[in-house]
C-alpha positions as CSV (number, residue, x, y, z in Angstrom):
1,X,0.0,0.0,0.0
2,X,1.2,3.5,-0.8
3,X,2.5,5.5,2.2
4,X,0.3,8.5,1.7
5,X,-2.8,6.3,1.4
6,X,-1.9,4.4,4.6
7,X,-1.4,7.6,6.5
8,X,-4.8,8.9,5.3
9,X,-6.8,5.7,5.7
10,X,-5.3,5.0,9.2
11,X,-6.4,8.6,10.1
12,X,-2.9,9.8,10.9
13,X,-3.5,12.6,8.4
14,X,-6.8,14.5,7.9
15,X,-6.5,14.6,4.1
16,X,-4.6,12.7,1.5
17,X,-2.8,16.0,0.5
18,X,-1.6,16.3,4.1
19,X,-0.5,12.7,4.0
20,X,1.5,13.4,0.8
21,X,3.1,16.4,2.5
22,X,4.2,14.3,5.5
23,X,5.7,11.7,3.2
24,X,7.4,14.2,0.8
25,X,8.8,16.3,3.7
26,X,11.7,13.9,4.0
27,X,11.4,13.6,7.8
28,X,9.4,10.4,7.9
29,X,11.4,7.2,8.3
30,X,10.3,3.6,7.5
31,X,12.4,1.1,9.4
32,X,15.1,3.8,10.0
33,X,15.4,4.8,6.3
34,X,14.4,8.4,5.4
35,X,11.6,8.6,2.9
36,X,11.0,11.5,0.5
37,X,8.2,10.1,-1.7
38,X,4.6,9.5,-1.1
39,X,4.4,6.4,-3.2
40,X,6.8,4.3,-1.1
41,X,5.3,0.9,-0.2
42,X,4.2,0.2,3.4
43,X,3.9,-3.4,4.6
44,X,2.8,-5.1,7.8
45,X,5.6,-5.0,10.3
46,X,7.2,-1.7,9.1
47,X,8.0,0.9,11.8
48,X,7.1,4.5,10.9
49,X,8.8,7.4,12.7
50,X,7.8,11.0,12.0
51,X,7.3,14.3,13.8
52,X,3.6,15.2,14.5
53,X,3.5,18.7,16.0
54,X,5.7,18.8,19.0
55,X,6.0,15.1,19.5
56,X,7.7,12.2,17.6
57,X,5.4,9.4,16.6
58,X,6.8,5.8,16.4
59,X,4.2,3.4,14.9
60,X,4.4,-0.3,13.9
61,X,2.0,-1.3,11.1
62,X,-0.1,-4.1,12.3
63,X,-2.5,-4.4,9.4
64,X,-3.2,-2.6,6.1
65,X,-6.6,-0.9,6.1
66,X,-9.1,-1.8,3.5
67,X,-10.9,1.5,3.6
68,X,-10.9,4.9,5.5
69,X,-13.3,3.8,8.2
70,X,-14.0,5.0,11.7
71,X,-11.3,5.9,14.2
72,X,-11.4,2.6,16.2
73,X,-11.0,0.6,13.0
74,X,-8.1,2.8,11.9
75,X,-6.3,2.6,15.2
76,X,-6.3,-1.2,15.0
77,X,-4.0,-0.9,12.0
78,X,-1.0,0.3,13.9
79,X,0.6,0.1,17.4
80,X,2.0,3.2,19.0
81,X,5.5,2.3,20.1
82,X,6.3,5.7,21.6
83,X,3.5,5.2,24.2
84,X,5.2,2.0,25.5
85,X,8.5,3.8,25.9
86,X,7.1,6.6,28.1
87,X,5.4,4.1,30.4
88,X,8.5,2.2,31.2
89,X,10.3,3.0,34.5
90,X,13.5,4.9,34.4
91,X,16.9,3.1,34.9
92,X,17.9,5.4,37.8
């Protein structure tokens, strides 16, 4: 599935144009590799890292959406890995 389409269908971007801008910005990474094109393929298991506002989002693709459905359906397509990091106790 195209990266811009995944971002839009998974409701990580409000419009497909916004999803294309995120992808073409050059700050999004798939499995650690910088991406500068909206048509890059996204597969199950890929880890996406990008800046969203003042925070860095780290997501693992769990499933490819079949449509742009409601938010709960979209959220089932990815796991937010950054949320797990902030919940771990510090090593102090």
